[in-house]
Steps between C-alpha positions, in 0.01 A plus 500: 500500500786734585640454142162584350480823703854601404428428132176703514677794666772498234246472219311807622820697565647440153252717306548785748878478464469501120289816514775672702758442226630828368525481122726743323551610143821595324781569482474434125126485433311749715146400401512119488706201614433515876729309731531451874805556715632176648678533831837330535572485128831657411550721199660340197863570410535791256621273220199263514360419156153356442342381174151364552206415275131480576242284324157664470204325337194652669333823394426762763150512638281794400671835533789370711866485406647162416632349825762295319645813340496675837696210653795598279474858629486371859813292435686810381370729777574263788850416382587863427373585850749245635806630323498339155604755238214527246763492225587148622143369470353351185136400496292346223130419492401220264133544414270237351139387514237765565759726669615599150192727492647701792777615266272653238479871432173669593428541129543128438264419788232730361547359149446148640171615653640386833283581801786717625557842350852530632782277616527534878851349482615727217660785699674251730635301205629814326678618816653157553617491137659843556695345791628211287249228592442278198150385409508206260178374341448139398446509126282189521268664754495822298395304190234316700367830639509673161762748623745652256830667584352844423232445768763484775627781719817633333808327640330166563689217329361197318651150519412186307351362822512543877705181517749650257518823700569313825764279336681803358479694827645203688787490252556869585523423873145579611341291774127424478255608766355168627154636584 
């Protein structure tokens, strides 16, 4: 019985503790990519280099930004906040499935008669591109979705497939986000 009471107390305390977490933005992206401070974690050495890729297949819901895209921004913000020089970080987002539609220009969305009149992820994607984040579209998914290169936000790349993009990124030293 004592174990049950302890478990119940911990279960009810966990949501309250999570609500107390102080999320912060920046230092690279001031409007997205929130991260939490983690006590006891040391800053990274100044010469740390990171090359990481993200796999995103799901389209954002409604008028929200794509969470998978924002994960790449969070990766950059949290590591920059802990001493990694942004010049030493390379991030790539490999996009396939319905998430390809989150890389369309507003004009392309309207032309498709999509229920959305604008791309809620568009400004975030453009800012991330300006900071060197690569967005690579699966050509197979684009073909399946009826998306042409000209429909994409300028700067977004096209690969033969998502599998091809990941294979090439791994050859270039990128690790793959496992979730």
